[in-house]
N, C-alpha and C positions, 0 to 999 in steps of 0.2 A: 515586358508584356507576357503574361503566362497564357499558354494555350488552354482553351476550355473544351478541347476535343481530344480524343485519343489519336495517337500517331502510329503509323506504320512506316518505318524508314525503308523506302522502296528501292534503294540503290546503295549497297554497301559492298566493300571488298575486304576479305580477310586474307592474311598471308603470314608466313613465317619463313623468311629467306634462309634461316639456319637449317631448317628441316624439310622444306618443300622446294621443288624445282622452280625457281624464278630466275629471271634474267640477271638479277643482282646477286644470286646465291653464291657464285664463286668468289666475288669480292668480299661478301660478308663472312664466308668461311675462312678466307685468308686473313682478313684484317679485323675480324670481329672480337678479338681478344681485348680491344680497347675501343670504346665509343668515340673517344677523341680522335684516335687514328682513323677509325672507320669513316667518320664523317669528314675529317680533314682530307684524307687521301682519296677516299671513295668518291667524293664529289669531282675530283680531278680526273677520275677514270671515265666519267660520263661524257659522251659527245655533247657539244654545246646545245644542239637542238633538243636533246633529251633533258638537259638541265633547264632549258627554257620552258619545256612542257611541265615538269614537276615543280619548278621554282626553287625548292631546296630539297636536299636528299634525305633528311632525317626520317620522314615517314615511309619512304620506299625502301630504305635500308634497314628499318626496324620492323619487328613483328607487329601485326595488328590483328588481335585475336578477340574472341567474345568478351573477355574481361575488360579490354581496352574500350570496346564499343559500349559496354554497360556504363563505364565511367562517363563517356560522352553523353549518353542518353539519360543519365540519372536525374536531370532537372525537369523532365517532362514525363507525361503518361505515355510511354512508348510501349506498344503492344507487340513488338517484334520487328523483324527486318527481312528484306529480300536480298539474297546474295547473288551478285552478278559476277560471272567469270572474271578471274583476275590474272590472266596471262600465265596460266600453268604451263610450264615448259615440258615438251615431250617430242622426241624425234618421230615417234609414230602417233599420228593424230588419234588413233584408236585408244590411246592412253589418256585422253582428256577426261575420261570418266573417273580417273584417279582423283581429280580434284573433288568431284562429287562424293566419292567414298571418304575422303579426308574430312570434308565438311560434315558428313553424317556422323562420323566418329567424334568430331570436335564439338558440335553445337547441340544445344538442348532445344526445348520447345520454342524459344524465342526466334529461331530460324523458321520463318513461315514458308519460304519458297526459294528454289534454286534455279537460276538461269545459267545453264551450262555452256561450255565451250564446244563448238563443233565446226569442222571444215565442211561447209554445205556442198562443196563440189567433190567431196571424197566419194569414191565408188562404193564404200561400205558404210555410208552414212546411216542407213537404217540400223545396222548392227551397233554403231556407236550410240545412237539415240536409245536403243534398247538397253545398252550397258549403263547409260545414265539413269534410266528409269529403274533398272534392276538394283542400282546402287542406292537409290533413294526415291521414295514415293513423293518427296517434296519437289522433284524436278518438274517445272512447268513450262520452260521455254529454253531458247538458245540465243546466244550472241556470237556472231562471227564478225569481228571488228571490220569496219569498212573505211575508217578514217585514213585518207590518203591525200598527199600533197606532192605536186611536182616541184615545189620549192625545197631545195636541199636544206634550208634552215628550219624547216618545220618537220617535226617527228611524224613519221608515217607508220601506221599500224596494220594496214591491209596488205594482202599479198600482191595485189596488182591494182592499177587504176580502173580497170574495166570489170571489176568483180561483179557488179550488179547486172552487167550485160552478158556475162558468161552463161551459155545455155546450161551447162552442168550445174553451175551454182544456182541458177534459177529453178532448176528441177529440184534441188535440195531444199530450196526456200519453199517451194510449193508443198514438199513432203511434210514440212512442219505443220502446215495447216491441216493436211490430211490426217496427221497423227494427233491433232488437238493441241499442238504446242504453239506458243507465241514466239515472236521474234523481237529482240531488243536491237534496234538499229542505231548504231553509233557511227557518226561520220562528221566531217567538217561542213560548215554551212554552204560552201560552193558546190557540194555534192547533192544538195537537197532536190534539185531538179531530176537527177538520176533516180533518187528514191521515189519521187512522185511518179515517174514513168514505170518503175517496178511495181508499185502498189496498184497502179492503174491496170497494168498488164496481167498481174497475178494477184487477184483480189481475195483469195481464199485463206490467206495467213494474216492473223491479227498482229498488228505492229505497234510498238511504242517507240517513239523517237527519244533516245537518250540525250540528256543535256541540251535539249532544244536545238541540237545540230551544231553545237560548239562553234560560235562565231569568232573565229580567230581575228584578233586585232580590234575587237569591239571597243576596248578601252583606250585605243591608240589614237594618233592624230587623224587617221582616216575613218574614225568610228562612225561618223554620220553616214558615210557611203556604205560601210559594212552593214549597219543597222537597216538601212533602206532596202538593200537587196535581200538581206536575211528575212526581214519581216514579210516582204512580198512572197518569197519562196515558202515561208511557213504558212501563209494564207492559202497558197495554191495546194500545198500538201494537205491542209486541214479539210479540204473539200471531200476527201475520202474518209467516210465515216468509220472505217475499221482501223484507222490510224489514231493513236493516242499520243500524248505528249508528257514526258517526264521533265518537270521543272527542277533542274538539278545542274550541277557542274558549271554554273555561270561564274563562279569565283576561281576556277582553275587558272593558273598563271598564263596559259596559252591564250586565254580570252583577252588578256592585255590590260587589266585594271591595275596590276602591280601591287595588289594588297599584300602579297607575301614579302615585299621588301620593306614594309613599314615597321617602325620600331614598336608600335602598339597596334593591335588588331583594330579593325573598323568597328564602330558601334552598330547596333541593329538598325538604328535610324539611318545611318550612312548607307548601309547595304540596301535598305528599302528604297532610298532615293536613287541609288545607283542602278538597281535591278528593276525598279517599279515599272517603267515604261515597257520593258520587254516582257515581264510577267503579265502585265495587263493585256498586251497584244496577244500573247499565247492564250490567255483565258478567253479573249474576245473571239479569236478565229476558231479555236478548237471547241470552245464551250467548257464550262466548269465540269461537265459530266465526262469529259475525255482528258482531263489533266490530273496529275498528282505530283506532290512534292517529294523530294528525296535529297539525301545529303551528299552522295558521292564521296563518302568518307572511306579511307583517310586522304584521298587525293585532294579534296578541298580544305582539309584541315590546315594546310600550310597557309591559308588565307584568313580563316576565321574559325572560332570555336563553334561546335555544333549548336549550342544553345543560342548563340548570337545569330547564326544563319536562320534557325527556325523562328526566332523572335522577329527577324525581318520578314519572314513569310507571314507570320501572324499579323504584323502591322499592315502588310499589303492586303490582307483579307479581312481586316477588322470591320469593314462596312458590309460584309456579306452575311447572309443568314448562317445560323449555327449549322444547319443541315448542309449548306454549301461548304463550309469550312471542314466539317467532318468528312465530306466526300473527298475534298482535296488532300487532306492530311492522312486519311485512313481508308475509307470505303472504296474509292475508285481503284486503288492499287490492288486491293483484295479481289475486286470483281474482274479487273483485267487479267490477273494471273490465275483466276479460277480457284482462289483459296477460300475455304470455309472460314467464317468468323465475322461476317457483317451482321451486326446486331440490329 
């Protein structure tokens, strides 16, 4: 099913472990003389919880650059993408703006906006935000990853469990709104109630929930219970009108559908059946006007090709008006991030 509306891919990560500082860069530089050795030995260097998160290692150990993304996008009318910080490594958090400089040198006009990395509790946060904006006029917001689990078998990305309750962090979060910047909130579904408390207490910063809150285990044996609690918390969060929802990341291995283990990728119809109830719930509680689709590539590439994923989204919205589909695939993301280009 071909899309009949333009697309803005609102959540993409670019990286090159050979030349930029990533957590996997030492392994790639040591073993990268051979892809066979790199992927054979490299995967055994990952802790099991990290392997469970990424599914397979080929995409995180390999570069993913604008040329690779263009090949994925080639089948549809893609008008550009939003880059979301991709765990650039730096001992000094003030160097996170180096990722923005790298993107500005690497990408052309297809890069419509940049969501940069920042430690919101850092005492020199304002200087870092200014460094991001000095590096690129395309910087529109920040992501400071919040995904945390007390379960040692689940990969943790946040610096602490109480990040959203930390007064210094909350002050930095408020500063984003004061400076006209958005916040990409990525966490696991059990943390959604903490996010609801944050957006209730500090309403001046516009927020988009990345990956609908990543419901760990949704595809597992306890999926019905996971879905019920997750849907309830999404509905509570959606009551806050300044919060938006990015429908993305639902095929990541950590969600539990096991798509990355299949000999052949799922069809678009299979994905539509699998994701349909959850996408419809998000559209119902947030409203079409506060949702937009995104790929989360290359993280979700391990489970399905880009064209298959967006074909599934097209199937799920086939009964909606063309204006609604255009909003979900293109215009809403531009409006949220404050990017010119809505026709």
